C-alpha positions, 0 to 999 in steps of 0.5 A: 586368706586372713581374718581380722577382728577387733582393733586390727580390723578397724586399723585395716579398714582405716588404712584402706579408707585413707588409701582409697580417699587419697587415690580418688582425690588425686585421680581427679587432678590428672589430665586427659590422655590426649595431652600426653606427648606419647599419645599425641605423637602416635596419633599424628603418625597414624593420622588420627581423626581427633574429632572422633574423640571427646574434646574434654574426656574427663577420664580420670575424673570419672575413674575418681568417682568410681573409686569413691563409690568403691570406697563407700562400699567398704564403709559397711564393714566398719563400726562408726560410733563417733560421728557428728550425727549419732543417728548415722552411727552403725556397725555389724561386722565383727570380723572380715576375711582378706583375700590372700592375692589382693589383700582386700576384703574377700568376696564372701564378706560382700555376699554376707552384706547382701544377705543381711540386706535381704534379711534386714526386715526379719532381723530388725523384728528380732531386735528391741526398739531404741526406746526399749534399749534406752529404758534398759540402759537407764535402769541399768545405770540407776538401779542395783539390779546388776552387779557393779562389775557387770554393768560395763559389759551390759552397757556395751551389749546394749550399745552394740544392739543399737548399732546393729539396729541402726546398721540394718535400718540404713542397709535395707534401703541402700544401693549395694554394689553387685558381687556376682561373676559375669555381672556388673557391680554398678549398672552402666551409666551413660551420658550423651556427649555430642549429638550429630543427628546421624551419630551420637557420641556417648560416654559410659562408666561402670564398675565390676567386681571380680570375685576370683581376685576380690578386686573392683574394675572401673570402666570408662568407655567412649563410643559413637552410635549410628542411627541403625539400632538405638542401644543408647537412648534418652528416656524420660528419666535419663539415658537408657542402655539396652540390656544387650549392651549392659551385659557386654562389659564383663571382661576378664582382667587379662583381656587388654583394653584393645580387646574390649574395643574390638569385642564391642565393635564386632558384637554391635554393628551400630556401636563404634567404640573409640576409647576404653579405659579400665582401672583395677583397684588393688592389690593392697600390700600390708602386714595385717591379717597375714598380709599379701601372699602374692609374688608381685610385691615390688622390692621397694614395697617390701622394704617399706612394709618391713620397716613400717609394719603398720603401713599399707601400699595400694596399687591402681593399674589403668590400661587404655586404648584408642580407636578413632579411625575406622575402615570398611570390611564387607561393607560394614565400618569397623574400628582400626584396632591398635594393640599398643600396651598403653597403661599407667599405674598409681601407687598410694603409700604413707607420706613418710615413704613416698620419696623413697618409693618415687626414687625407686620408680624413676623411668617408669609409668608410675605416679606415687601418691601420698596419704 
């Protein structure tokens, strides 16, 4: 684990922000899996019922939105002092700590963020109002009460206080991503895709933070629900997901996608999952704050970081599985589970190194994205 502060912290967060932005933008352009030759060929051999899968899945678009939401969360650790709208400027964190295995901000920083939100009213009560800060700055600049060589430091102190006040004001009303193990970071969101009366096709998306890895996992699930038990329903203010189903998505990163389908299918008789995708955001390989201590660094990535110490390489790994067929077991419909290791990976790196990295990945299920 390494600690970053000052300009090093800001460079790191800018690097992370740029990589996540490029990842989100590119994921939104990728096609659906049903268009892939390998999936189509496998489905034909297994005589899949393609009607059980969403006609326009939009899985990558959903993953793009989830990555964008994670990117937004990391913005809280930055100091924003030069935006077009001064009232949106803010800052609080002087340091961040990086997880040694993922190269991403450590779980403690997210815990601290939640504590700051909880304590925001009390902390704001101790900070001077903007009018007082403005008056103090005017007095500082127009009188001789402070020695000239201390004016700059005092002005910066007043500015930091204003930035912290703005940070807390914005934070107290914000919806933060959860950090606790065993819970989802973003409550599952459901969308009704198709209603056939006796069955409904639903799409569910969610995020989960994994504190032991300091990484977020993004989930996209497509499932059918029969009429026996309404775990998903249409409420007055939008789709409603039963608590039991909401709490069923906390899987280990080591659990493959097919296991998630099998688990949901076994646990909820009225739910029939036909597709699961899970994308793990990270690790981020870099040389800042001690860099990445893991042993899973690609040789090409090592060469990039050795030649360009300020560079960063972000990985996004997605594993997915389909189960569009079912069979009767003890009188109950159960999905037919396929244990194929379907996965793909996206690597985000600086444009000047993209060609070299792409050449090293020929013949693999990897897309190289430039930032």
